[in-house]
MDTraj code that builds the backbone (N, CA, C; nanometers):
import mdtraj as md
import numpy as np

residues = "MET SER ALA THR ILE GLU ALA ALA THR SER PRO SER SER THR SER ARG ARG PHE PRO PRO VAL GLY GLU LEU ALA THR PHE ALA LEU ALA MET VAL VAL ILE GLY GLY ILE LEU MET ALA SER ALA VAL PRO ARG ARG PRO PRO LEU ALA LEU PRO ILE VAL LEU LEU GLY VAL ALA VAL ILE LEU MET ALA VAL ALA VAL VAL LEU LEU VAL ARG LEU SER ASP PHE ASP TRP THR THR PHE PHE LEU VAL LEU ARG TRP ALA LEU LEU ALA TYR VAL ILE ALA ALA GLY MET ILE GLU TYR ALA PHE VAL ARG ASP HIS THR ARG GLY ALA PRO LEU VAL VAL VAL SER LEU MET LEU VAL VAL PHE ALA THR SER VAL PRO LEU ILE ILE ALA TYR THR VAL ALA ARG PHE ALA SER PRO PRO HIS ARG PRO VAL ALA ARG ARG THR ALA SER ALA".split()
xyz = np.array([
    [3.4867, 7.5278, 3.3209],
    [3.3546, 7.5340, 3.2632],
    [3.3584, 7.5976, 3.1248],
    [3.4343, 7.7061, 3.1104],
    [3.4395, 7.7732, 2.9810],
    [3.5076, 7.6864, 2.8758],
    [3.6032, 7.6023, 2.9186],
    [3.6684, 7.5120, 2.8238],
    [3.5688, 7.4119, 2.7681],
    [3.4758, 7.3671, 2.8526],
    [3.3738, 7.2736, 2.8077],
    [3.2815, 7.3403, 2.7069],
    [3.2432, 7.4645, 2.7348],
    [3.1555, 7.5364, 2.6419],
    [3.2270, 7.5616, 2.5101],
    [3.3541, 7.5999, 2.5162],
    [3.4302, 7.6231, 2.3936],
    [3.4424, 7.4959, 2.3120],
    [3.4701, 7.3838, 2.3815],
    [3.4852, 7.2570, 2.3109],
    [3.3541, 7.2150, 2.2461],
    [3.2427, 7.2445, 2.3135],
    [3.1132, 7.2043, 2.2595],
    [3.0712, 7.2924, 2.1429],
    [3.1142, 7.4180, 2.1415],
    [3.0698, 7.5080, 2.0360],
    [3.1683, 7.5218, 1.9216],
    [3.2920, 7.4772, 1.9412],
    [3.3899, 7.4897, 1.8336],
    [3.3669, 7.3828, 1.7285],
    [3.3955, 7.4153, 1.6021],
    [3.3776, 7.3143, 1.4975],
    [3.4759, 7.1999, 1.5199],
    [3.4281, 7.0812, 1.5053],
    [3.5127, 6.9643, 1.5269],
    [3.5014, 6.8703, 1.4091],
    [3.5705, 6.7582, 1.4210],
    [3.5668, 6.6605, 1.3125],
    [3.4302, 6.5950, 1.3005],
    [3.3481, 6.6022, 1.4074],
    [3.2147, 6.5426, 1.3982],
    [3.1218, 6.6268, 1.3122],
    [3.1501, 6.7565, 1.2985],
    [3.0636, 6.8419, 1.2169],
    [3.1085, 6.8450, 1.0709],
    [3.2274, 6.7963, 1.0425],
    [3.2758, 6.7923, 0.9044],
    [3.2098, 6.6774, 0.8300],
    [3.1985, 6.6930, 0.7016],
    [3.1425, 6.5878, 0.6169],
    [3.2558, 6.5005, 0.5646],
    [3.2422, 6.3720, 0.5800],
    [3.3408, 6.2762, 0.5324],
    [3.2744, 6.1826, 0.4327],
    [3.3518, 6.1323, 0.3377],
    [3.2945, 6.0347, 0.2432],
    [3.2643, 5.9035, 0.3159],
    [3.1787, 5.8209, 0.2603],
    [3.1368, 5.6976, 0.3285],
    [3.2391, 5.5838, 0.3185],
    [3.3625, 5.6117, 0.3557],
    [3.4684, 5.5104, 0.3472],
    [3.4373, 5.3921, 0.4388],
    [3.4024, 5.4210, 0.5626],
    [3.3718, 5.3144, 0.6585],
    [3.2526, 5.2308, 0.6167],
    [3.1511, 5.2962, 0.5652],
    [3.0318, 5.2239, 0.5219],
    [3.0614, 5.1334, 0.4026],
    [3.1379, 5.1835, 0.3067],
    [3.1726, 5.1016, 0.1905],
    [3.2558, 4.9804, 0.2310],
    [3.3527, 5.0006, 0.3201],
    [3.4349, 4.8883, 0.3662],
    [3.3506, 4.7890, 0.4462],
    [3.2522, 4.8391, 0.5201],
    [3.1640, 4.7496, 0.5962],
    [3.0777, 4.6661, 0.5019],
    [3.0263, 4.7279, 0.3964],
    [2.9489, 4.6515, 0.2979],
    [3.0371, 4.5493, 0.2267],
    [3.1617, 4.5841, 0.1990],
    [3.2545, 4.4885, 0.1378],
    [3.2756, 4.3692, 0.2303],
    [3.2923, 4.3981, 0.3584],
    [3.3075, 4.2903, 0.4565],
    [3.1829, 4.2026, 0.4597],
    [3.0658, 4.2642, 0.4554],
    [2.9409, 4.1868, 0.4555],
    [2.9316, 4.0968, 0.3332],
    [2.9761, 4.1457, 0.2178],
    [2.9710, 4.0651, 0.0955],
    [3.0562, 3.9383, 0.1091],
    [3.1780, 3.9520, 0.1639],
    [3.2627, 3.8326, 0.1757],
    [3.2136, 3.7395, 0.2858],
    [3.1521, 3.7936, 0.3897],
    [3.0953, 3.7072, 0.4934],
    [2.9788, 3.6268, 0.4352],
    [2.8921, 3.6919, 0.3599],
    [2.7806, 3.6210, 0.2966],
    [2.8328, 3.5158, 0.1988],
    [2.9334, 3.5521, 0.1196],
    [2.9924, 3.4553, 0.0276],
    [3.0542, 3.3366, 0.1002],
    [3.1202, 3.3641, 0.2116],
    [3.1790, 3.2555, 0.2910],
    [3.0729, 3.1645, 0.3508],
    [2.9637, 3.2237, 0.3960],
    [2.8542, 3.1427, 0.4507],
    [2.7926, 3.0558, 0.3419],
    [2.7744, 3.1117, 0.2239],
    [2.7198, 3.0328, 0.1130],
    [2.8111, 2.9157, 0.0780],
    [2.9413, 2.9412, 0.0797],
    [3.0356, 2.8330, 0.0488],
    [3.0361, 2.7280, 0.1594],
    [3.0306, 2.7720, 0.2842],
    [3.0326, 2.6780, 0.3962],
    [2.9059, 2.5945, 0.4027],
    [2.7957, 2.6474, 0.3511],
    [2.6697, 2.5725, 0.3555],
    [2.6724, 2.4487, 0.2653],
    [2.7673, 2.4428, 0.1745],
    [2.7759, 2.3284, 0.0829],
    [2.8672, 2.2183, 0.1338],
    [2.9360, 2.2415, 0.2437],
    [3.0311, 2.1432, 0.2957],
    [2.9553, 2.0165, 0.3318],
    [3.0015, 1.8978, 0.3003],
    [3.1326, 1.8594, 0.2503],
    [3.1398, 1.8494, 0.0980],
    [3.0325, 1.8848, 0.0282],
    [3.0379, 1.8816, -0.1186],
    [3.1195, 2.0003, -0.1689],
    [3.1510, 1.9984, -0.2966],
    [3.2184, 2.1119, -0.3589],
    [3.1170, 2.2258, -0.3707],
    [3.1501, 2.3439, -0.3197],
    [3.0517, 2.4526, -0.3176],
    [3.0306, 2.5130, -0.4563],
    [2.9083, 2.5582, -0.4845],
    [2.8879, 2.6349, -0.6077],
    [2.9583, 2.7693, -0.5909],
    [3.0258, 2.8140, -0.6947],
    [3.1106, 2.9319, -0.6817],
    [3.0566, 3.0568, -0.7509],
    [2.9510, 3.0460, -0.8286],
    [2.9039, 3.1609, -0.9061],
    [2.8677, 3.2791, -0.8160],
    [2.7791, 3.2586, -0.7207],
    [2.7362, 3.3678, -0.6341],
    [2.8496, 3.4175, -0.5426],
    [2.9284, 3.3294, -0.4814],
    [3.0414, 3.3804, -0.4021],
    [3.1406, 3.4637, -0.4841],
    [3.1623, 3.4271, -0.6105],
    [3.2539, 3.5052, -0.6948],
    [3.1939, 3.6427, -0.7244],
    [3.0647, 3.6480, -0.7501],
    [2.9985, 3.7772, -0.7736],
    [3.0079, 3.8637, -0.6478],
    [2.9808, 3.8053, -0.5328],
    [2.9895, 3.8797, -0.4065],
    [3.1325, 3.9273, -0.3807],
    [3.2290, 3.8440, -0.4128],
    [3.3687, 3.8834, -0.3983],
    [3.4012, 3.9998, -0.4916],
    [3.3527, 3.9944, -0.6143],
    [3.3749, 4.1046, -0.7087],
    [3.3143, 4.2352, -0.6588],
    [3.1936, 4.2283, -0.6049],
    [3.1290, 4.3475, -0.5489],
    [3.2120, 4.4010, -0.4325],
    [3.2605, 4.3103, -0.3480],
    [3.3412, 4.3518, -0.2330],
    [3.4701, 4.4213, -0.2766],
    [3.5347, 4.3690, -0.3778],
    [3.6589, 4.4299, -0.4270],
    [3.6310, 4.5683, -0.4846],
    [3.5210, 4.5814, -0.5580],
    [3.4848, 4.7124, -0.6135],
    [3.4548, 4.8116, -0.5007],
    [3.3807, 4.7682, -0.3992],
    [3.3501, 4.8564, -0.2861],
    [3.4765, 4.9000, -0.2137],
    [3.5698, 4.8079, -0.1957],
    [3.6963, 4.8427, -0.1291],
    [3.7762, 4.9407, -0.2142],
    [3.7771, 4.9198, -0.3445],
    [3.8507, 5.0106, -0.4336],
    [3.7913, 5.1517, -0.4269],
    [3.6597, 5.1610, -0.4282],
    [3.5950, 5.2922, -0.4184],
    [3.6270, 5.3564, -0.2832],
    [3.6242, 5.2768, -0.1761],
    [3.6555, 5.3295, -0.0430],
    [3.7970, 5.3852, -0.0382],
    [3.8915, 5.3137, -0.0968],
    [4.0307, 5.3591, -0.0960],
    [4.0460, 5.4858, -0.1804],
    [3.9805, 5.4921, -0.2952],
    [3.9880, 5.6121, -0.3789],
    [3.9319, 5.7323, -0.3036],
    [3.8177, 5.7153, -0.2373],
    [3.7606, 5.8251, -0.1594],
    [3.8515, 5.8642, -0.0437],
    [3.9162, 5.7668, 0.0153],
    [4.0050, 5.7932, 0.1284],
    [4.1274, 5.8739, 0.0870],
    [4.1907, 5.8365, -0.0224],
    [4.3134, 5.9068, -0.0618],
    [4.2849, 6.0481, -0.1110],
    [4.1617, 6.0780, -0.1438],
    [4.1264, 6.2131, -0.1880],
    [4.0993, 6.3077, -0.0708],
    [4.1004, 6.2553, 0.0514],
    [4.0736, 6.3388, 0.1683],
    [4.1887, 6.4347, 0.1945],
    [4.1541, 6.5563, 0.2265],
    [4.2543, 6.6508, 0.2744],
    [4.2131, 6.6901, 0.4160],
    [4.3040, 6.7477, 0.4902],
    [4.2770, 6.7859, 0.6290],
    [4.2287, 6.6647, 0.7083],
    [4.3041, 6.5573, 0.6990],
    [4.2732, 6.4302, 0.7640],
    [4.3946, 6.3917, 0.8457],
    [4.3747, 6.3310, 0.9589],
    [4.4861, 6.2936, 1.0465],
    [4.5511, 6.1640, 0.9957],
    [4.6350, 6.1789, 0.8947],
    [4.6988, 6.0631, 0.8312],
    [4.7958, 5.9924, 0.9246],
    [4.8599, 6.0654, 1.0141],
    [4.9531, 6.0032, 1.1077],
    [4.8797, 5.9025, 1.1954],
    [4.7692, 5.9442, 1.2521],
    [4.6895, 5.8544, 1.3354],
    [4.6344, 5.7397, 1.2517],
    [4.5874, 5.7701, 1.1320],
    [4.5320, 5.6667, 1.0444],
    [4.6340, 5.5554, 1.0207],
    [4.7557, 5.5928, 0.9809],
    [4.8556, 5.4900, 0.9490],
    [4.9056, 5.4171, 1.0741],
    [4.9092, 5.4857, 1.1869],
    [4.9488, 5.4193, 1.3113],
    [4.8485, 5.3105, 1.3476],
    [4.7206, 5.3442, 1.3441],
    [4.6162, 5.2466, 1.3768],
    [4.6086, 5.1383, 1.2699],
    [4.6171, 5.1790, 1.1429],
    [4.6085, 5.0824, 1.0335],
    [4.7183, 4.9768, 1.0440],
    [4.8391, 5.0202, 1.0747],
    [4.9522, 4.9269, 1.0813],
    [4.9268, 4.8154, 1.1825],
    [4.8825, 4.8519, 1.3033],
    [4.8638, 4.7506, 1.4076],
    [4.7385, 4.6665, 1.3824],
    [4.6328, 4.7288, 1.3354],
    [4.5115, 4.6520, 1.3050],
    [4.5364, 4.5561, 1.1892],
    [4.6106, 4.6026, 1.0893],
    [4.6429, 4.5172, 0.9751],
    [4.7263, 4.3971, 1.0195],
    [4.8206, 4.4194, 1.1075],
    [4.9010, 4.3084, 1.1597],
    [4.8117, 4.2043, 1.2259],
    [4.7214, 4.2493, 1.3111],
    [4.6326, 4.1563, 1.3816],
    [4.5430, 4.0794, 1.2853],
    [4.4864, 4.1481, 1.1863],
    [4.3929, 4.0817, 1.0958],
    [4.4623, 3.9966, 0.9910],
    [4.5842, 4.0293, 0.9539],
    [4.6597, 3.9413, 0.8636],
    [4.6924, 3.8104, 0.9353],
    [4.7263, 3.8192, 1.0632],
    [4.7514, 3.6970, 1.1409],
    [4.6246, 3.6136, 1.1513],
    [4.5112, 3.6786, 1.1812],
    [4.3842, 3.6055, 1.1917],
    [4.3471, 3.5416, 1.0577],
    [4.3601, 3.6160, 0.9494],
    [4.3284, 3.5614, 0.8172],
    [4.4234, 3.4475, 0.7811],
    [4.5487, 3.4598, 0.8196],
    [4.6451, 3.3529, 0.7945],
    [4.6086, 3.2250, 0.8681],
    [4.5602, 3.2388, 0.9895],
    [4.5191, 3.1194, 1.0655],
    [4.3955, 3.0548, 1.0030],
    [4.3036, 3.1368, 0.9554],
    [4.1848, 3.0829, 0.8878],
    [4.2258, 3.0135, 0.7581],
    [4.3157, 3.0756, 0.6832],
    [4.3660, 3.0148, 0.5593],
    [4.4326, 2.8802, 0.5879],
    [4.5121, 2.8764, 0.6934],
    [4.5779, 2.7516, 0.7331],
    [4.4737, 2.6429, 0.7599],
    [4.3638, 2.6784, 0.8254],
    [4.2592, 2.5804, 0.8550],
    [4.1983, 2.5249, 0.7255],
    [4.1779, 2.6113, 0.6278],
    [4.1235, 2.5635, 0.5005],
    [4.2218, 2.4718, 0.4283],
    [4.3487, 2.5084, 0.4268],
    [4.4494, 2.4251, 0.3612],
    [4.4628, 2.2918, 0.4340],
    [4.4646, 2.2980, 0.5646],
    [4.4757, 2.1751, 0.6463],
    [4.3546, 2.0842, 0.6265],
    [4.2401, 2.1453, 0.5949],
    [4.1175, 2.0695, 0.5724],
    [4.1075, 2.0196, 0.4279],
    [4.2169, 2.0322, 0.3528],
    [4.2277, 1.9827, 0.2155],
    [4.1371, 2.0562, 0.1164],
    [4.1147, 2.1845, 0.1394],
    [4.0431, 2.2652, 0.0404],
    [4.1409, 2.2918, -0.0726],
    [4.0990, 2.2659, -0.1959],
    [4.1884, 2.2802, -0.3104],
    [4.1191, 2.3519, -0.4246],
    [4.1968, 2.3964, -0.5208],
    [4.1452, 2.4500, -0.6453],
    [4.0731, 2.5821, -0.6323],
    [3.9696, 2.5960, -0.7135],
    [3.8956, 2.7226, -0.7200],
    [3.8330, 2.7627, -0.5859],
    [3.7755, 2.6690, -0.5089],
    [3.7212, 2.7106, -0.3790],
    [3.8276, 2.7723, -0.2874],
    [3.9480, 2.7199, -0.2895],
    [4.0552, 2.7760, -0.2070],
    [4.0939, 2.9156, -0.2550],
    [4.0963, 2.9350, -0.3850],
    [4.1296, 3.0675, -0.4396],
    [4.0233, 3.1694, -0.3979],
    [3.8966, 3.1325, -0.4098],
    [3.7883, 3.2245, -0.3733],
    [3.7942, 3.2566, -0.2243],
    [3.8111, 3.1554, -0.1422],
    [3.8199, 3.1777, 0.0032],
    [3.9422, 3.2628, 0.0361],
    [4.0530, 3.2384, -0.0296],
    [4.1747, 3.3161, -0.0042],
    [4.1538, 3.4633, -0.0389],
    [4.0893, 3.4899, -0.1515],
    [4.0625, 3.6285, -0.1900],
    [3.9628, 3.6945, -0.0949],
    [3.8665, 3.6178, -0.0479],
    [3.7730, 3.6707, 0.0517],
    [3.8468, 3.7055, 0.1812],
    [3.9442, 3.6246, 0.2172],
    [4.0229, 3.6524, 0.3370],
    [4.1083, 3.7773, 0.3199],
    [4.1534, 3.8036, 0.1983],
    [4.2282, 3.9273, 0.1732],
    [4.1372, 4.0481, 0.1959],
    [4.0147, 4.0414, 0.1466],
    [3.9194, 4.1504, 0.1690],
    [3.8908, 4.1647, 0.3182],
    [3.8713, 4.0529, 0.3868],
    [3.8482, 4.0544, 0.5317],
    [3.9652, 4.1192, 0.6046],
    [4.0870, 4.0781, 0.5700],
    [4.2064, 4.1251, 0.6407],
    [4.2400, 4.2708, 0.6109],
    [4.1808, 4.3275, 0.5072],
    [4.2072, 4.4686, 0.4766],
    [4.0893, 4.5594, 0.5109],
    [3.9675, 4.5074, 0.5023],
    [3.8511, 4.5935, 0.5269],
    [3.8367, 4.6299, 0.6741],
    [3.8526, 4.5343, 0.7630],
    [3.8351, 4.5643, 0.9053],
    [3.9403, 4.6647, 0.9541],
    [4.0692, 4.6465, 0.9243],
    [4.1653, 4.7493, 0.9660],
    [4.1375, 4.8862, 0.9040],
    [4.0902, 4.8873, 0.7792],
    [4.0557, 5.0146, 0.7162],
    [3.9417, 5.0827, 0.7916],
    [3.8405, 5.0065, 0.8293],
    [3.7275, 5.0615, 0.9046],
    [3.7750, 5.1169, 1.0389],
    [3.8562, 5.0403, 1.1084],
    [3.9047, 5.0825, 1.2401],
    [3.9893, 5.2087, 1.2281],
    [4.0871, 5.2071, 1.1389],
    [4.1791, 5.3204, 1.1261],
    [4.1074, 5.4455, 1.0768],
    [4.0162, 5.4306, 0.9829],
    [3.9416, 5.5455, 0.9314],
    [3.8559, 5.6078, 1.0416],
    [3.7903, 5.5233, 1.1190],
    [3.7050, 5.5743, 1.2257],
    [3.7856, 5.6483, 1.3316],
    [3.8990, 5.5925, 1.3714],
    [3.9824, 5.6582, 1.4723],
    [4.0360, 5.7906, 1.4181],
    [4.0899, 5.7902, 1.2976],
    [4.1483, 5.9119, 1.2413],
    [4.0415, 6.0164, 1.2098],
    [3.9247, 5.9719, 1.1760],
    [3.8166, 6.0656, 1.1442],
    [3.7794, 6.1501, 1.2649],
    [3.7809, 6.0901, 1.3822],
    [3.7424, 6.1620, 1.5023],
    [3.8613, 6.2189, 1.5782],
    [3.9803, 6.2007, 1.5249],
    [4.0984, 6.2630, 1.5840],
    [4.1046, 6.4081, 1.5380],
    [4.1781, 6.4877, 1.6111],
    [4.1945, 6.6270, 1.5707],
    [4.2795, 6.6318, 1.4453],
    [4.2396, 6.7110, 1.3463],
    [4.3234, 6.7210, 1.2270],
    [4.4564, 6.7869, 1.2627],
    [4.5591, 6.7586, 1.1871],
    [4.6901, 6.8163, 1.2183],
    [4.6850, 6.9688, 1.2128],
    [4.7627, 7.0293, 1.2996],
    [4.7666, 7.1751, 1.3067],
    [4.8420, 7.2301, 1.1865],
    [4.7804, 7.3257, 1.1199],
    [4.8458, 7.3919, 1.0066],
    [4.8564, 7.5398, 1.0407],
    [4.9774, 7.5914, 1.0463],
    [4.9903, 7.7338, 1.0788],
    [4.9297, 7.8200, 0.9684],
    [4.8660, 7.9265, 1.0112],
    [4.8032, 8.0193, 0.9177],
    [4.9057, 8.1242, 0.8778],
    [4.9191, 8.1448, 0.7487],
    [5.0156, 8.2444, 0.7010],
    [4.9602, 8.3828, 0.7324],
    [5.0458, 8.4684, 0.7833],
    [5.0029, 8.6033, 0.8170],
    [5.0267, 8.6969, 0.6997],
    [4.9351, 8.7876, 0.6840],
    [4.9518, 8.8894, 0.5807],
    [5.0063, 9.0152, 0.6478],
    [5.1007, 9.0734, 0.5829],
    [5.1524, 9.1991, 0.6367],
    [5.0906, 9.3155, 0.5615],
    [5.0638, 9.4203, 0.6344],
    [5.0021, 9.5378, 0.5738],
    [5.1061, 9.6155, 0.4943],
    [5.0691, 9.6553, 0.3767],
    [5.1607, 9.7349, 0.2932],
    [5.1501, 9.8801, 0.3349],
    [5.2627, 9.9465, 0.3387],
    [5.2614, 10.0874, 0.3791],
    [5.2329, 10.1778, 0.2635],
])
top = md.Topology()
chain = top.add_chain()
for i, resn in enumerate(residues, 1):
    res = top.add_residue(resn, chain, resSeq=i)
    for name in ("N", "CA", "C"):
        top.add_atom(name, md.element.get_by_symbol(name[0]), res)
traj = md.Trajectory(xyz[None], top)
């Protein structure tokens, strides 16, 4: 019982303030999904690319800001982050590769293929970043021994 009370009253990772890395990556993902939907709505004609390119640019900027905020974190469980990121990235790179294959097999060429490919890169990196950040954020931070001060005589 006392362990439960201690766990509930001790400061944890849920009480710490973290930058909005997950939210920024989620908005980046939303931008490429919206851009992909806009491009798909034009099928079988050649899709207009102006708005999807703008959305892709916004997504890339959001991802860049998320990564900058992430690397500035201290007292973060980087071991857990990279462990989760590695496996999630593997899964999403495979999924994005299969989607890319479908577009190539469907004879998508030129600028539309480049835009879709770049959107898939954002997709394949944003979701693993969201997953790994969320898991590591709620993991216990690594233990750091406290240096002891000795009393001077």
